[in-house]
C-alpha positions in Angstrom: 2.6 -8.9 15.3 4.8 -5.7 15.5 3.2 -2.3 15.6 4.9 0.7 14.1 4.2 4.4 14.3 2.6 5.8 11.1 5.2 8.4 10.1 5.5 11.2 12.6 2.0 10.6 14.0 1.4 8.9 17.3 -0.8 6.2 15.6 0.5 2.7 15.8 -0.4 0.2 13.1 0.3 -3.4 12.5 3.0 -4.4 10.0 0.3 -6.2 8.0 -2.9 -4.4 6.9 -6.0 -6.2 5.6 -6.9 -5.1 2.1 -10.5 -5.2 1.0 -10.5 -4.7 -2.8 -12.0 -8.2 -3.1 -15.0 -7.3 -0.8 -17.9 -7.3 -3.2 -15.7 -7.9 -6.2 -17.6 -6.1 -9.0 -16.4 -4.1 -11.9 -12.6 -3.9 -12.2 -12.3 -5.6 -8.8 -14.0 -8.7 -10.0 -10.7 -10.4 -10.7 -9.5 -9.8 -7.1 -12.3 -11.7 -5.4 -16.0 -11.8 -4.7 -16.1 -11.7 -0.9 -19.5 -11.3 0.7 -20.3 -10.2 4.2 -20.0 -13.6 5.8 -16.6 -14.2 4.2 -15.5 -10.7 5.1 -16.3 -11.4 8.8 -14.2 -14.6 8.7 -11.3 -12.7 7.0 -11.5 -9.9 9.6 -11.6 -12.4 12.5 -8.6 -14.2 11.1 -6.7 -10.9 10.6 -7.6 -9.6 14.1 -6.5 -12.9 15.7 -3.1 -12.4 14.1 -2.9 -8.9 15.5 -3.9 -6.8 12.5 -5.4 -3.5 13.6 -5.7 -1.6 10.2 -8.1 -2.4 7.4 -7.8 -0.6 4.1 -10.5 0.1 1.5 -11.5 2.7 -1.0 -14.8 4.3 -2.2 -14.1 3.2 -5.8 -13.7 -0.5 -4.9 -16.9 -2.1 -6.4 -18.4 1.4 -6.5 -18.8 1.6 -2.7 -19.8 -2.0 -2.1 -16.4 -2.8 -0.4 -17.0 -0.1 2.1 -20.6 -1.3 2.7 -19.5 -4.9 3.3 -16.6 -3.8 5.6 -19.0 -1.7 7.6 -21.5 -4.5 7.9 -18.8 -7.1 8.7 -17.3 -4.9 11.5 -20.6 -4.0 13.1 -20.3 -3.3 16.8 -16.5 -4.0 16.6 -15.9 -0.9 14.4 -13.9 0.9 17.1 -11.7 -2.1 17.8 -9.8 -1.5 14.5 -8.5 1.3 12.4 -10.3 1.9 9.1 -8.6 3.6 6.1 -10.3 4.6 2.9 -9.6 6.7 -0.2 -11.0 9.5 -2.4 -10.3 10.7 -5.9 -11.5 8.2 -8.5 -14.8 8.6 -10.3 -17.9 7.7 -8.3 -20.4 8.8 -10.9 -20.8 10.3 -14.4 -21.1 13.9 -13.4 -18.4 16.5 -13.9 -17.7 16.8 -10.2 -17.9 13.1 -9.3 -14.1 12.7 -9.3 -11.0 14.5 -8.4 -9.8 16.3 -5.3 -11.9 19.5 -5.4 -13.3 20.7 -2.1 -16.8 19.7 -3.4 -15.8 16.1 -4.2 -13.5 15.5 -1.2 -16.1 16.5 1.4 -19.0 14.9 -0.4 -17.1 11.6 -0.9 -16.0 11.5 2.7 -19.6 11.9 3.9 -20.7 9.1 1.5 -17.9 6.8 2.7 -19.0 7.5 6.3 -22.5 6.4 5.5 -21.4 3.3 3.7 -19.0 2.3 6.5 -21.7 3.0 9.1 -19.3 5.0 11.2 -18.8 8.5 12.5 -15.1 8.8 11.6 -12.4 7.6 9.2 -9.1 6.8 10.8 -6.9 7.4 7.7 -8.4 9.2 4.7 -6.1 9.0 1.7 -6.2 10.8 -1.6 -6.1 7.9 -4.0 -4.2 9.6 -6.9 -2.8 12.9 -8.0 -5.2 15.6 -9.3 -3.2 18.1 -11.4 -6.2 20.3 -12.1 -7.1 21.1 -8.5 -4.9 23.5 -6.5 -3.3 21.6 -3.6 -4.4 24.5 -1.3 -8.0 23.6 -2.1 -7.5 19.9 -1.5 -5.6 20.2 1.7 -8.0 22.8 3.1 -10.9 20.4 2.5 -9.0 17.5 4.2 -8.1 19.9 7.1 -11.8 20.8 7.5 -12.6 17.0 7.8 -9.9 16.6 10.4 -11.0 19.6 12.4 -14.6 18.3 12.3 -13.6 15.0 13.7 -14.8 13.0 10.7 -11.2 12.1 9.8 -8.4 11.4 12.2 -5.3 11.3 9.9 -4.7 11.9 6.2 -2.4 10.3 3.6 -1.6 10.3 -0.1 -1.4 7.5 -2.6 0.4 7.1 -5.9 2.0 10.5 -5.8 5.3 11.3 -7.5 8.0 12.5 -5.1 7.8 16.1 -6.3 4.0 16.1 -6.0 4.2 14.7 -2.5 6.9 17.2 -1.4 4.9 20.1 -2.9 1.9 18.9 -0.8 4.0 18.8 2.4 5.3 22.3 1.6 1.8 23.7 1.0 0.5 22.1 4.3 3.4 23.7 6.2 2.8 27.1 4.6 -0.9 27.1 5.1 -1.0 25.4 8.5 -3.3 22.7 7.3 -3.2 19.0 8.3 -0.1 17.2 7.0 0.0 13.8 5.3 1.0 11.1 7.8 1.7 8.5 5.2 1.8 7.5 1.6 0.4 4.3 0.1 2.5 3.1 -2.8 3.3 0.1 -5.0 6.6 -1.5 -3.9 7.7 -5.1 -4.4 10.6 -7.3 -5.5 9.0 -7.2 -9.0 9.6 -3.4 -9.2 11.7 -1.5 -6.7 11.2 2.0 -8.3 10.0 3.4 -5.0 13.5 3.2 -3.6 14.7 6.0 -5.9 12.6 8.8 -4.6 9.6 7.8 -2.5 11.4 5.8 0.2 14.1 8.4 0.7 11.4 11.1 0.9 9.6 9.2 3.6 12.7 8.8 5.6 13.6 12.5 5.3 10.1 13.8 5.9 8.9 11.3 8.4 6.1 9.7 6.4 4.9 6.2 6.9 4.7 3.8 4.0 1.8 1.5 3.3 2.5 -0.9 0.5 -0.2 -2.0 -1.9 0.3 -5.2 -4.0 3.4 -6.3 -2.1 3.5 -9.6 -4.0 2.9 -7.9 -7.3 -0.7 -9.0 -7.8 0.2 -12.6 -7.1 3.2 -12.7 -9.5 5.6 -13.4 -6.6 3.4 -16.0 -5.0 5.4 -18.9 -6.5 2.5 -20.0 -8.7 3.9 -18.3 -11.8 6.9 -20.1 -13.1 9.1 -19.8 -16.2 7.7 -21.6 -19.2 4.6 -22.7 -17.4 1.0 -21.7 -18.0 -0.4 -19.1 -15.6 -2.7 -20.6 -12.9 -6.4 -20.9 -13.8 -8.4 -17.9 -12.6 -5.3 -15.7 -12.6 -6.0 -12.0 -12.9 -3.0 -11.9 -15.3 -5.0 -13.9 -17.8 -7.4 -11.0 -18.0 -6.9 -7.4 -19.1 -5.6 -6.6 -15.7 -2.1 -5.0 -16.1 -1.2 -3.9 -12.6 1.7 -4.1 -12.1 3.1 -4.0 -15.6 6.0 -6.4 -16.3 8.8 -5.0 -18.3 11.4 -7.7 -17.9 10.0 -11.2 -17.7 13.4 -13.0 -17.3 14.2 -10.8 -14.3 10.8 -11.5 -12.8 11.3 -15.3 -13.1 14.8 -15.0 -11.7 13.3 -13.3 -8.7 10.5 -15.8 -8.3 13.1 -18.7 -8.4 15.1 -17.0 -5.6 11.9 -16.5 -3.6 10.9 -20.2 -4.1 14.4 -21.4 -3.2 14.5 -19.4 0.1 10.9 -20.4 0.9 11.7 -24.1 0.3 14.7 -23.9 2.5 12.6 -22.3 5.3 9.6 -24.5 4.7 7.4 -21.4 3.9 5.7 -20.0 0.8 7.4 -17.7 -1.7 4.7 -15.1 -0.9 5.5 -15.2 2.7 9.2 -14.5 1.9 8.3 -11.6 -0.4 6.2 -10.0 2.3 8.8 -10.5 5.0 11.4 -8.9 2.7 9.3 -5.7 2.4 8.4 -5.5 6.1 12.1 -5.2 6.9 12.7 -2.4 4.4 13.4 1.2 5.5 10.4 3.4 6.2 7.9 0.6 5.5 5.1 0.7 8.1 2.8 -1.9 6.8 2.1 -4.2 3.8 -1.5 -4.6 2.6 -2.6 -8.1 1.9 -5.8 -9.2 0.4 -6.7 -12.8 -0.4 -9.4 -14.8 -2.2 -9.3 -17.6 0.4 -8.8 -17.9 4.1 -5.8 -20.2 3.5 -4.1 -17.5 1.4 -4.8 -14.9 4.0 -3.5 -17.1 6.8 -0.2 -17.7 4.9 0.2 -14.0 4.2 -0.4 -13.1 7.9 2.3 -15.5 9.0 4.8 -13.2 7.2 4.7 -10.9 10.2 6.6 -13.6 12.2 9.2 -14.4 9.5 12.6 -12.7 9.9 15.0 -13.1 6.9 18.7 -13.4 7.4 21.1 -10.8 6.0 22.2 -13.4 3.4 18.7 -14.0 2.3 18.0 -10.3 2.0 21.2 -9.8 0.0 20.2 -12.6 -2.4 16.9 -11.0 -3.0 18.4 -7.5 -3.3 20.8 -8.8 -5.9 18.4 -10.7 -8.1 15.8 -7.9 -8.2 18.4 -5.0 -8.4 17.6 -2.1 -10.7 20.3 0.0 -12.3 21.0 3.4 -10.6 19.4 6.2 -12.6 20.7 9.7 -12.9 21.5 11.6 -10.7 22.0 8.6 -8.4 24.8 6.9 -10.2 26.6 10.3 -10.2 26.0 10.9 -6.5 27.3 7.4 -5.7 30.6 8.3 -7.4 31.0 11.9 -6.4 28.8 12.7 -3.3 29.6 9.7 -1.1 31.5 11.8 1.4 28.4 13.8 2.4 25.3 11.5 2.1 22.6 11.4 4.7 20.3 8.6 6.0 17.7 9.2 3.2 20.4 9.1 0.5 22.0 6.0 2.0 18.7 4.0 1.8 19.3 3.9 -1.9 23.0 4.4 -2.4 24.4 2.7 0.6 24.7 -0.7 -1.0 26.4 0.8 -4.1 29.3 2.4 -2.1 31.5 -0.6 -1.3 
């Protein structure tokens, strides 16, 4: 297992993170898994044996049950791993039970600490943008948690690039704690993050944690063109994350993953994960599995290095057209592009 620094921070995290949306598995998370404390202990042991040192959860997963199960499963081993959780989503029916107000952020952090059975959160992430709360208020609340020792590092999730850049600017202006990372959706099924979010991370020194790196199972190799989706698939339910806008392109990508996997004697899922681990600014990919067999296969991606040719094949089959202003910059700004620009435009300049 490789360990990478989380952005500009001194914290080192494994290139694979254990995801816990399936811990508990109630409400919207029911389709992800129904993992109890005993199963959680086994998954954590398997992940730690592979070198994983970061476990990611959120207060909204099964209405806090995921955090409770994680805390119970870790027990006395809590300080042997890093724990990340999130705040923003509704945790009740009251008018202040959601969002990123000072009231909700501090109250939610204290509730997460109780459920996790710990005195600190290693990485506390705002789960989603809140356009109705001033960033100054949110960042001041997060800074207070950092200064109190209840939180060690902070991160954002699901922000647009302008929102994230604004937050970094406010933190610099106010002298409050700065986001160390962003947690984003990024996969071979949809490489939108490469337009803005990846270049921003390179330029501003943010780590990237990737959620749903195999697109909710779509890139596992189990979904094939013209075939019925596997029994029990979340995509047979109302679950629509991630949305699929071009099925033909998706199946072309799956076929390339399967071909590379078969040539290597590994699963398509393992190839999809290895592809992302090698991408610029990616610190860690978050994997969650219903079974220990799936988890073991995902964890093995940390040891798989794709060749330049394999990466090029996957780049080509999953390529997205350059949007404005990037196609214009590729034509007229190529003489003065920096490292962040080249992460997107470099392959379009030859």
